[in-house]
Kinemage of the C-alpha trace (Angstrom):
@kinemage 1
@onewidth
@group {chain A} dominant
@subgroup {mainchain}
@vectorlist {calphas} color= white
{ca unk a 1} P 0.000 0.000 0.000
{ca unk a 2} L 1.649 3.207 -1.167
{ca unk a 3} L 0.470 5.831 1.312
{ca unk a 4} L -1.618 8.395 -0.542
{ca unk a 5} L -0.593 11.902 0.518
{ca unk a 6} L -2.340 15.229 0.152
{ca unk a 7} L -1.015 18.403 -1.452
{ca unk a 8} L -0.100 20.642 1.487
{ca unk a 9} L 1.650 23.573 -0.158
{ca unk a 10} L 2.360 24.965 -3.610
{ca unk a 11} L 4.848 22.708 -5.458
{ca unk a 12} L 8.114 24.239 -6.626
{ca unk a 13} L 9.129 21.346 -8.894
{ca unk a 14} L 8.301 21.359 -12.609
{ca unk a 15} L 5.657 18.695 -12.149
{ca unk a 16} L 4.290 18.924 -15.684
{ca unk a 17} L 7.715 17.821 -17.011
{ca unk a 18} L 8.458 15.060 -14.457
{ca unk a 19} L 6.975 11.616 -15.002
{ca unk a 20} L 4.105 10.657 -12.706
{ca unk a 21} L 5.794 7.523 -11.336
{ca unk a 22} L 8.168 9.694 -9.294
{ca unk a 23} L 5.365 11.099 -7.132
{ca unk a 24} L 2.084 9.344 -7.845
{ca unk a 25} L 1.133 6.717 -5.270
{ca unk a 26} L 0.181 3.266 -6.472
{ca unk a 27} L -3.560 2.607 -6.009
{ca unk a 28} L -4.941 -0.244 -3.918
{ca unk a 29} L -5.956 -2.565 -5.444
{ca unk a 30} L -3.870 -2.113 -8.582
{ca unk a 31} L -3.563 -3.641 -12.048
{ca unk a 32} L -0.787 -3.175 -14.574
{ca unk a 33} L 1.709 -4.314 -17.165
{ca unk a 34} L 5.470 -4.052 -17.644
{ca unk a 35} L 6.537 -4.278 -21.275
{ca unk a 36} L 10.041 -4.383 -22.775
{ca unk a 37} L 10.645 -3.225 -26.336
{ca unk a 38} L 13.681 -3.640 -28.565
{ca unk a 39} L 14.525 -0.811 -30.970
{ca unk a 40} L 15.766 -2.419 -34.185
{ca unk a 41} L 15.833 0.781 -36.249
{ca unk a 42} L 16.507 4.233 -34.779
{ca unk a 43} L 13.877 5.948 -36.942
{ca unk a 44} L 11.195 3.538 -35.769
{ca unk a 45} L 12.277 4.008 -32.145
{ca unk a 46} L 11.950 7.766 -32.467
{ca unk a 47} L 8.559 7.418 -34.118
{ca unk a 48} L 7.413 5.190 -31.263
{ca unk a 49} L 8.499 7.841 -28.729
{ca unk a 50} L 6.544 10.476 -30.680
{ca unk a 51} L 3.481 8.256 -30.531
{ca unk a 52} L 3.881 7.427 -26.858
{ca unk a 53} L 4.759 10.796 -25.348
{ca unk a 54} L 1.124 12.040 -25.334
{ca unk a 55} L 0.255 8.949 -23.257
{ca unk a 56} L 3.135 9.315 -20.762
{ca unk a 57} L 1.644 10.817 -17.629
{ca unk a 58} L 3.255 13.778 -15.891
{ca unk a 59} L 3.418 14.341 -12.129
{ca unk a 60} L 1.117 17.359 -12.386
{ca unk a 61} L -1.839 16.890 -10.039
{ca unk a 62} L -0.136 13.842 -8.513
{ca unk a 63} L -2.451 14.207 -5.496
{ca unk a 64} L -5.619 13.697 -7.546
{ca unk a 65} L -6.643 10.044 -8.093
{ca unk a 66} L -6.316 8.967 -11.718
{ca unk a 67} L -7.765 5.753 -13.182
{ca unk a 68} L -4.614 4.849 -15.119
{ca unk a 69} L -1.236 6.182 -16.170
{ca unk a 70} L 1.838 5.222 -18.163
{ca unk a 71} L 5.571 5.484 -17.416
{ca unk a 72} L 8.472 5.155 -19.854
{ca unk a 73} L 12.165 4.473 -19.270
{ca unk a 74} L 15.164 3.746 -21.512
{ca unk a 75} L 18.237 1.578 -20.981
{ca unk a 76} L 21.710 2.606 -22.089
{ca unk a 77} L 21.505 0.206 -25.023
{ca unk a 78} L 18.179 1.819 -25.879
{ca unk a 79} L 19.813 5.244 -26.007
{ca unk a 80} L 22.481 3.810 -28.294
{ca unk a 81} L 19.812 2.235 -30.510
{ca unk a 82} L 18.061 5.618 -30.762
{ca unk a 83} L 21.271 7.185 -32.070
{ca unk a 84} L 21.907 9.480 -29.109
{ca unk a 85} L 25.174 11.374 -29.750
{ca unk a 86} L 28.357 9.905 -28.186
{ca unk a 87} L 28.949 13.064 -26.125
{ca unk a 88} L 25.606 12.474 -24.415
{ca unk a 89} L 26.140 8.741 -23.976
{ca unk a 90} L 29.444 9.166 -22.118
{ca unk a 91} L 27.833 11.682 -19.750
{ca unk a 92} L 25.792 8.889 -18.125
{ca unk a 93} L 27.212 7.084 -15.060
{ca unk a 94} L 29.505 4.130 -15.718
{ca unk a 95} L 27.287 1.590 -13.904
{ca unk a 96} L 24.251 2.654 -15.960
{ca unk a 97} L 26.257 2.302 -19.164
{ca unk a 98} L 27.503 -1.138 -18.125
{ca unk a 99} L 23.994 -2.450 -17.365
{ca unk a 100} L 22.788 -4.672 -14.539
{ca unk a 101} L 24.133 -7.980 -15.838
{ca unk a 102} L 27.669 -6.588 -16.013
{ca unk a 103} L 27.315 -5.387 -12.392
{ca unk a 104} L 26.336 -8.811 -11.062
{ca unk a 105} L 29.384 -9.142 -8.800
{ca unk a 106} L 28.718 -5.796 -7.121
{ca unk a 107} L 25.034 -6.722 -6.729
{ca unk a 108} L 25.942 -10.160 -5.327
{ca unk a 109} L 23.929 -11.755 -8.132
{ca unk a 110} L 25.628 -15.129 -8.085
{ca unk a 111} L 24.572 -18.783 -8.174
{ca unk a 112} L 20.850 -19.092 -9.027
{ca unk a 113} L 20.661 -15.264 -9.261
{ca unk a 114} L 23.468 -14.971 -11.830
{ca unk a 115} L 22.645 -13.462 -15.244
{ca unk a 116} L 23.245 -16.835 -16.931
{ca unk a 117} L 20.012 -18.027 -15.276
{ca unk a 118} L 17.881 -14.973 -16.083
{ca unk a 119} L 14.791 -15.276 -18.226
{ca unk a 120} L 14.800 -13.639 -21.657
{ca unk a 121} L 15.140 -10.857 -22.601
{ca unk a 122} L 16.974 -9.772 -19.426
{ca unk a 123} L 20.737 -9.931 -19.683
{ca unk a 124} L 20.581 -9.674 -23.485
{ca unk a 125} L 21.183 -6.650 -25.743
{ca unk a 126} L 17.443 -6.496 -26.580
{ca unk a 127} L 16.257 -4.603 -23.454
{ca unk a 128} L 15.848 -1.041 -24.722
{ca unk a 129} L 12.576 0.576 -23.757
{ca unk a 130} L 10.444 -0.170 -20.698
{ca unk a 131} L 6.775 0.774 -20.593
{ca unk a 132} L 4.769 0.420 -17.402
{ca unk a 133} L 1.011 0.819 -17.175
{ca unk a 134} L -0.680 1.285 -13.782
{ca unk a 135} L -4.433 1.341 -13.165
{ca unk a 136} L -6.884 1.207 -10.288
{ca unk a 137} L -9.320 -1.146 -12.026
{ca unk a 138} L -9.218 -3.844 -14.665
{ca unk a 139} L -11.147 -1.952 -17.359
{ca unk a 140} L -8.883 1.102 -17.279
{ca unk a 141} L -5.819 -1.149 -17.223
{ca unk a 142} L -6.900 -2.997 -20.357
{ca unk a 143} L -7.779 0.282 -22.062
{ca unk a 144} L -4.334 1.770 -21.295
{ca unk a 145} L -2.555 -1.382 -22.484
{ca unk a 146} L -4.569 -1.261 -25.705
{ca unk a 147} L -3.413 2.343 -26.170
{ca unk a 148} L 0.291 1.505 -26.058
{ca unk a 149} L -0.233 -1.602 -28.215
{ca unk a 150} L -2.015 0.540 -30.788
{ca unk a 151} L 1.039 2.803 -31.015
{ca unk a 152} L 3.274 -0.208 -31.653
{ca unk a 153} L 1.118 -1.371 -34.533
{ca unk a 154} L 2.675 -1.045 -37.967
{ca unk a 155} L 6.162 -0.114 -36.691
{ca unk a 156} L 8.398 -2.813 -38.143
{ca unk a 157} L 11.569 -1.332 -36.636
{ca unk a 158} L 10.581 -2.008 -33.026
{ca unk a 159} L 9.803 -5.337 -31.383
{ca unk a 160} L 7.893 -6.277 -28.243
{ca unk a 161} L 10.158 -8.749 -26.411
{ca unk a 162} L 8.449 -9.027 -23.018
{ca unk a 163} L 4.950 -8.389 -21.647
{ca unk a 164} L 4.315 -9.097 -17.974
{ca unk a 165} L 1.028 -8.392 -16.222
{ca unk a 166} L 0.922 -7.654 -12.512
{ca unk a 167} L -1.601 -6.713 -9.870
{ca unk a 168} L -2.593 -7.155 -6.262
{ca unk a 169} L -5.198 -6.178 -3.715
{ca unk a 170} L -2.557 -4.444 -1.616
{ca unk a 171} L -0.916 -7.586 -0.229
{ca unk a 172} L 2.097 -9.226 -1.849
{ca unk a 173} L 2.386 -12.928 -2.638
{ca unk a 174} L 3.718 -13.683 0.848
{ca unk a 175} L 0.544 -12.165 2.289
{ca unk a 176} L 2.077 -8.922 3.582
{ca unk a 177} L 0.760 -5.437 2.964
{ca unk a 178} L 3.717 -3.408 1.694
{ca unk a 179} L 4.910 -0.128 0.212
{ca unk a 180} L 4.630 2.011 3.351
{ca unk a 181} L 7.942 3.741 3.859
{ca unk a 182} L 8.360 6.309 1.085
{ca unk a 183} L 10.398 9.502 1.401
{ca unk a 184} L 8.702 12.888 1.096
{ca unk a 185} L 10.235 14.803 -1.809
{ca unk a 186} L 10.935 18.455 -1.008
{ca unk a 187} L 9.242 20.796 -3.463
{ca unk a 188} L 6.507 18.306 -4.355
{ca unk a 189} L 4.037 19.977 -2.002
{ca unk a 190} L 3.368 16.631 -0.330
{ca unk a 191} L 2.018 16.506 3.191
{ca unk a 192} L 4.478 14.734 5.525
{ca unk a 193} L 2.732 12.118 7.629
{ca unk a 194} L 3.721 11.136 11.171
{ca unk a 195} L 7.004 9.254 11.077
{ca unk a 196} L 8.087 10.572 7.672
{ca unk a 197} L 10.752 12.876 9.040
{ca unk a 198} L 11.765 15.965 7.124
{ca unk a 199} L 11.339 16.083 3.349
{ca unk a 200} L 14.393 14.845 1.440
{ca unk a 201} L 15.951 17.340 -0.980
{ca unk a 202} L 14.432 16.933 -4.431
{ca unk a 203} L 17.820 16.434 -6.096
{ca unk a 204} L 18.026 12.977 -4.513
{ca unk a 205} L 15.160 11.961 -6.799
{ca unk a 206} L 14.999 14.495 -9.658
{ca unk a 207} L 18.085 15.505 -11.610
{ca unk a 208} L 18.818 19.220 -11.812
{ca unk a 209} L 17.540 20.016 -8.316
{ca unk a 210} L 19.539 20.631 -5.151
{ca unk a 211} L 20.471 17.377 -3.362
{ca unk a 212} L 21.282 16.541 0.261
{ca unk a 213} L 24.854 17.707 -0.430
{ca unk a 214} L 23.557 21.197 -1.188
{ca unk a 215} L 24.260 20.921 -4.913
{ca unk a 216} L 22.618 19.202 -7.886
{ca unk a 217} L 24.057 15.799 -8.753
{ca unk a 218} L 25.775 15.268 -12.091
{ca unk a 219} L 23.265 14.738 -14.868
{ca unk a 220} L 23.427 13.629 -18.497
{ca unk a 221} L 24.136 16.157 -21.231
{ca unk a 222} L 22.649 18.153 -22.765
{ca unk a 223} L 20.478 19.717 -20.064
{ca unk a 224} L 17.311 19.019 -22.019
{ca unk a 225} L 18.069 15.307 -21.741
{ca unk a 226} L 19.064 15.156 -18.088
{ca unk a 227} L 16.961 17.824 -16.390
{ca unk a 228} L 13.915 16.492 -14.489
{ca unk a 229} L 14.903 12.908 -15.236
{ca unk a 230} L 15.778 10.123 -12.813
{ca unk a 231} L 17.111 6.560 -12.772
{ca unk a 232} L 15.178 3.325 -12.374
{ca unk a 233} L 16.341 -0.046 -11.101
{ca unk a 234} L 14.117 -2.962 -12.145
{ca unk a 235} L 14.636 -6.428 -10.634
{ca unk a 236} L 12.187 -9.267 -11.215
{ca unk a 237} L 12.006 -12.020 -8.580
{ca unk a 238} L 10.245 -15.361 -8.442
{ca unk a 239} L 8.939 -15.918 -4.905
{ca unk a 240} L 9.120 -19.334 -3.233
{ca unk a 241} L 6.027 -18.848 -1.094
{ca unk a 242} L 5.474 -22.514 -0.281
{ca unk a 243} L 9.060 -22.750 1.003
{ca unk a 244} L 8.405 -19.714 3.191
{ca unk a 245} L 5.243 -21.330 4.536
{ca unk a 246} L 7.127 -24.535 5.318
{ca unk a 247} L 9.845 -22.580 7.083
{ca unk a 248} L 7.275 -20.961 9.386
{ca unk a 249} L 5.641 -24.331 10.039
{ca unk a 250} L 8.948 -25.965 10.896
{ca unk a 251} L 9.969 -23.197 13.297
{ca unk a 252} L 6.723 -22.455 15.110
{ca unk a 253} L 4.681 -24.848 17.223
{ca unk a 254} L 1.460 -22.813 17.024
{ca unk a 255} L -0.110 -20.444 14.518
{ca unk a 256} L 0.635 -17.581 16.910
{ca unk a 257} L 4.347 -18.520 17.055
{ca unk a 258} L 4.496 -18.846 13.284
{ca unk a 259} L 2.922 -15.437 12.694
{ca unk a 260} L 5.237 -13.826 15.236
{ca unk a 261} L 8.253 -15.315 13.445
{ca unk a 262} L 6.860 -14.081 10.115
{ca unk a 263} L 6.603 -10.594 11.613
{ca unk a 264} L 10.129 -10.793 13.057
{ca unk a 265} L 11.584 -11.687 9.648
{ca unk a 266} L 9.965 -8.691 7.964
{ca unk a 267} L 9.637 -6.201 10.830
{ca unk a 268} L 5.892 -5.838 10.281
{ca unk a 269} L 2.883 -8.030 10.770
{ca unk a 270} L 1.086 -9.131 7.621
{ca unk a 271} L -1.417 -6.296 8.109
{ca unk a 272} L 1.449 -3.813 7.819
{ca unk a 273} L 1.424 -2.914 11.516
{ca unk a 274} L 5.072 -2.449 12.588
{ca unk a 275} L 6.560 -4.492 15.409
{ca unk a 276} L 7.960 -1.231 16.763
{ca unk a 277} L 4.406 -0.178 17.705
{ca unk a 278} L 2.808 -3.527 18.470
{ca unk a 279} L 5.543 -6.083 19.239
{ca unk a 280} L 3.519 -8.990 20.636
{ca unk a 281} L 0.392 -9.189 18.482
{ca unk a 282} L -0.960 -7.848 15.223
{ca unk a 283} L -3.095 -4.708 15.181
{ca unk a 284} L -4.677 -4.382 11.712
{ca unk a 285} L -6.093 -0.975 12.641
{ca unk a 286} L -2.549 0.407 12.753
{ca unk a 287} L -1.707 -1.262 9.437
{ca unk a 288} L -4.653 0.492 7.790
{ca unk a 289} L -3.993 3.933 9.325
{ca unk a 290} L -1.607 6.136 7.250
{ca unk a 291} L -1.100 8.376 10.294
{ca unk a 292} L 0.169 5.501 12.450
{ca unk a 293} L 1.599 2.822 10.169
{ca unk a 294} L 4.924 4.613 9.694
{ca unk a 295} L 5.104 6.676 12.881
{ca unk a 296} L 7.986 4.923 14.638
{ca unk a 297} L 11.735 4.685 14.935
{ca unk a 298} L 14.161 2.381 16.705
{ca unk a 299} L 15.471 4.778 19.359
{ca unk a 300} L 13.965 2.704 22.181
{ca unk a 301} L 14.979 -0.625 20.639
{ca unk a 302} L 18.775 -0.595 20.195
{ca unk a 303} L 19.072 -4.361 20.735
{ca unk a 304} L 16.236 -5.273 18.391
{ca unk a 305} L 14.019 -6.802 21.060
{ca unk a 306} L 10.930 -5.471 19.255
{ca unk a 307} L 12.183 -5.234 15.674
{ca unk a 308} L 15.188 -7.522 15.069
{ca unk a 309} L 18.285 -5.721 13.813
{ca unk a 310} L 18.405 -8.024 10.793
{ca unk a 311} L 14.720 -7.805 9.849
{ca unk a 312} L 13.921 -6.801 6.290
{ca unk a 313} L 12.474 -3.329 6.936
{ca unk a 314} L 15.202 -2.381 9.425
{ca unk a 315} L 17.832 -3.239 6.831
{ca unk a 316} L 16.073 -1.306 4.067
{ca unk a 317} L 15.592 1.785 6.254
{ca unk a 318} L 17.585 1.723 9.506
{ca unk a 319} L 15.969 5.023 10.546
{ca unk a 320} L 17.944 6.101 13.616
{ca unk a 321} L 19.517 2.743 14.419
{ca unk a 322} L 23.134 2.884 15.538
{ca unk a 323} L 25.136 1.565 12.594
{ca unk a 324} L 28.470 -0.223 12.932
{ca unk a 325} L 29.375 1.045 9.450
{ca unk a 326} L 28.560 4.733 9.126
{ca unk a 327} L 26.300 5.849 6.284
{ca unk a 328} L 24.118 8.891 5.612
{ca unk a 329} L 20.684 7.263 5.559
{ca unk a 330} L 19.088 10.243 3.784
{ca unk a 331} L 21.200 9.764 0.641
{ca unk a 332} L 20.310 6.060 0.666
{ca unk a 333} L 16.589 6.710 0.281
{ca unk a 334} L 14.802 5.446 -2.817
{ca unk a 335} L 11.258 5.756 -4.082
{ca unk a 336} L 9.810 2.263 -4.435
{ca unk a 337} L 7.151 1.455 -7.009
{ca unk a 338} L 7.410 -2.327 -6.656
{ca unk a 339} L 4.632 -4.537 -7.983
{ca unk a 340} L 3.458 -8.098 -7.273
{ca unk a 341} L 2.406 -10.712 -9.808
{ca unk a 342} L 0.662 -14.021 -9.240
{ca unk a 343} L -1.578 -15.135 -6.413
{ca unk a 344} L -0.684 -15.509 -2.727
{ca unk a 345} L -0.845 -19.051 -1.397
{ca unk a 346} L -0.889 -20.743 1.989
{ca unk a 347} L 0.137 -24.101 0.479
{ca unk a 348} L 3.147 -26.013 1.759
{ca unk a 349} L 3.905 -27.623 -1.604
{ca unk a 350} L 4.941 -25.671 -4.682
{ca unk a 351} L 2.060 -25.596 -7.170
{ca unk a 352} L 4.299 -24.550 -10.062
{ca unk a 353} L 2.485 -21.240 -10.634
{ca unk a 354} L 4.399 -18.078 -11.431
{ca unk a 355} L 4.308 -15.534 -8.607
{ca unk a 356} L 6.715 -12.946 -7.384
{ca unk a 357} L 7.817 -9.371 -7.059
{ca unk a 358} L 9.045 -6.684 -9.417
{ca unk a 359} L 11.366 -4.561 -7.296
{ca unk a 360} L 11.373 -1.043 -8.754
{ca unk a 361} L 13.480 1.758 -7.282
{ca unk a 362} L 13.553 5.341 -8.528
{ca unk a 363} L 15.997 8.107 -7.674
{ca unk a 364} L 18.899 10.226 -8.853
{ca unk a 365} L 21.195 7.799 -6.987
{ca unk a 366} L 18.972 4.731 -7.459
{ca unk a 367} L 21.633 2.626 -9.183
{ca unk a 368} L 24.366 3.485 -6.668
{ca unk a 369} L 21.964 3.000 -3.774
{ca unk a 370} L 20.643 -0.378 -4.877
{ca unk a 371} L 24.186 -1.619 -5.481
{ca unk a 372} L 25.093 -0.406 -1.975
{ca unk a 373} L 21.985 -1.963 -0.418
{ca unk a 374} L 22.572 -5.291 -2.158
{ca unk a 375} L 26.214 -5.547 -1.175
{ca unk a 376} L 26.173 -3.962 2.295
{ca unk a 377} L 22.711 -4.078 3.842
{ca unk a 378} L 21.010 -7.057 2.118
{ca unk a 379} L 23.831 -9.562 1.743
{ca unk a 380} L 25.834 -8.682 4.848
{ca unk a 381} L 25.113 -8.034 8.500
{ca unk a 382} L 28.281 -6.116 9.328
{ca unk a 383} L 26.606 -2.706 9.339
{ca unk a 384} L 24.368 -3.913 12.194
{ca unk a 385} L 27.040 -6.009 13.915
{ca unk a 386} L 25.451 -9.236 12.651
{ca unk a 387} L 28.449 -10.597 10.775
{ca unk a 388} L 27.521 -12.807 7.819
{ca unk a 389} L 23.784 -12.861 8.551
{ca unk a 390} L 21.783 -11.738 5.512
{ca unk a 391} L 18.402 -10.214 4.780
{ca unk a 392} L 15.900 -12.989 5.591
{ca unk a 393} L 13.540 -12.219 2.712
{ca unk a 394} L 15.364 -11.111 -0.441
{ca unk a 395} L 18.977 -12.299 -0.139
{ca unk a 396} L 20.637 -15.363 -1.651
{ca unk a 397} L 21.250 -17.460 1.443
{ca unk a 398} L 24.289 -19.630 2.079
{ca unk a 399} L 24.222 -23.166 3.451
{ca unk a 400} L 23.757 -23.061 7.208
{ca unk a 401} L 22.198 -19.592 7.166
{ca unk a 402} L 20.249 -18.418 10.177
{ca unk a 403} L 18.208 -15.483 11.494
{ca unk a 404} L 18.675 -13.977 14.943
{ca unk a 405} L 15.665 -13.108 17.091
{ca unk a 406} L 17.056 -11.037 19.991
{ca unk a 407} L 15.855 -11.870 23.484
{ca unk a 408} L 16.987 -13.387 26.766
{ca unk a 409} L 18.467 -15.617 25.578
{ca unk a 410} L 18.558 -14.724 21.858
{ca unk a 411} L 17.204 -17.301 19.435
{ca unk a 412} L 18.898 -18.302 16.231
{ca unk a 413} L 16.433 -19.721 13.739
{ca unk a 414} L 18.438 -22.042 11.506
{ca unk a 415} L 17.761 -23.437 8.067
{ca unk a 416} L 16.663 -20.163 6.479
{ca unk a 417} L 16.761 -20.370 2.707
{ca unk a 418} L 16.397 -18.133 -0.323
{ca unk a 419} L 12.732 -17.208 -0.577
{ca unk a 420} L 13.177 -15.121 -3.756
{ca unk a 421} L 15.207 -15.939 -6.870
{ca unk a 422} L 16.211 -13.210 -9.297
{ca unk a 423} L 14.743 -13.697 -12.767
{ca unk a 424} L 16.454 -10.679 -14.326
{ca unk a 425} L 16.573 -6.927 -14.376
{ca unk a 426} L 18.059 -3.796 -15.870
{ca unk a 427} L 19.064 -0.195 -15.180
{ca unk a 428} L 16.953 2.446 -16.894
{ca unk a 429} L 16.859 6.213 -17.266
{ca unk a 430} L 13.413 7.790 -16.847
{ca unk a 431} L 13.529 10.979 -18.932
{ca unk a 432} L 11.348 14.015 -18.481
{ca unk a 433} L 8.553 14.583 -20.967
{ca unk a 434} L 10.605 17.292 -22.721
{ca unk a 435} L 13.539 14.858 -22.902
{ca unk a 436} L 11.335 12.219 -24.548
{ca unk a 437} L 10.418 14.798 -27.192
{ca unk a 438} L 14.104 15.628 -27.659
{ca unk a 439} L 14.986 11.954 -28.022
{ca unk a 440} L 12.244 11.528 -30.626
{ca unk a 441} L 13.435 14.439 -32.775
């Protein structure tokens, strides 16, 4: 559940030039599609951009509910395929130019998560243009998908290489409500809710604006291409829900013990209520209340007695936890627009159905931040003093892995396994609307 915020003050950002996905909250329930397109001929790619740009939704009136909207992003290979001048291409960051598959070592994408195991077209040169359609109901979703498909029709120089539908009622395939902790972007006019903290400088999310360092971050050249753009990290996971269910069964004698362990692994109960506010039992009323669901920190829980130090949400946003390895948390913030696909299940045996998570992170430092998170906070416990212990939900676990539940005495839950396997992904640049027009010219 992306928390829907109100417009509190007059925005100072150029919202009509920024894509909607940066600020618009995902509806609940939601329906949608992620499509990947290969640009075979530059002229056809530019024509497709000209056809699509009227359908790409801006962030103007982000606070007003909208039945559907479209987002567009381009990989480095896509920029090359469009014929972007070399001087512009070299102005992009080196990790973006390399692409996600080439950064597998930094991302700790090894073993089953290695690019050699990814599903097509990820990890191939064919991933150029990403189109995402979001909608609050099935009819508007199908109508928006039909609109982008209509614009593809008759263009022989572009090729649809992947089409993945997604959607959920607000709960992911593991049965958890998610998407709560989103930063407030300064200049957006958004109303901070209890627990949000101060707004983060807009330049952490929108290129050309002042960042947390006091200066704009480097952006691609020319200005018309980089200004008001941002970066996107897309990672598709298959979720082993039955294995997760078996793990809870094997490590809890009663349903109450199993649900408490499930909450300890994530840091929230399935309703979304945080352990920091209700550590012994679920309180769905908190999970459904945008004024309470995120109004907490870990100041009174330095040992992790309520929210374990290694729990998923504490790793992703340590808030004011004391870190063994110093890091400015505010420059590690990302906007998450993750989506779920497939149905939740309570089964203990794998039914063979496809279900999982599309992890989507947006931000001016999104690529750097995700690489940092993957290597330091997800696949290591050193920053919390946990040694080799990894994120219990999204990491690739080693043999003999365990999860620590602090207490007197602390409990180590052994036999934890990898509950999500990476299917593929890519780094994208999300241009402003004016940049899309420039790219199409």
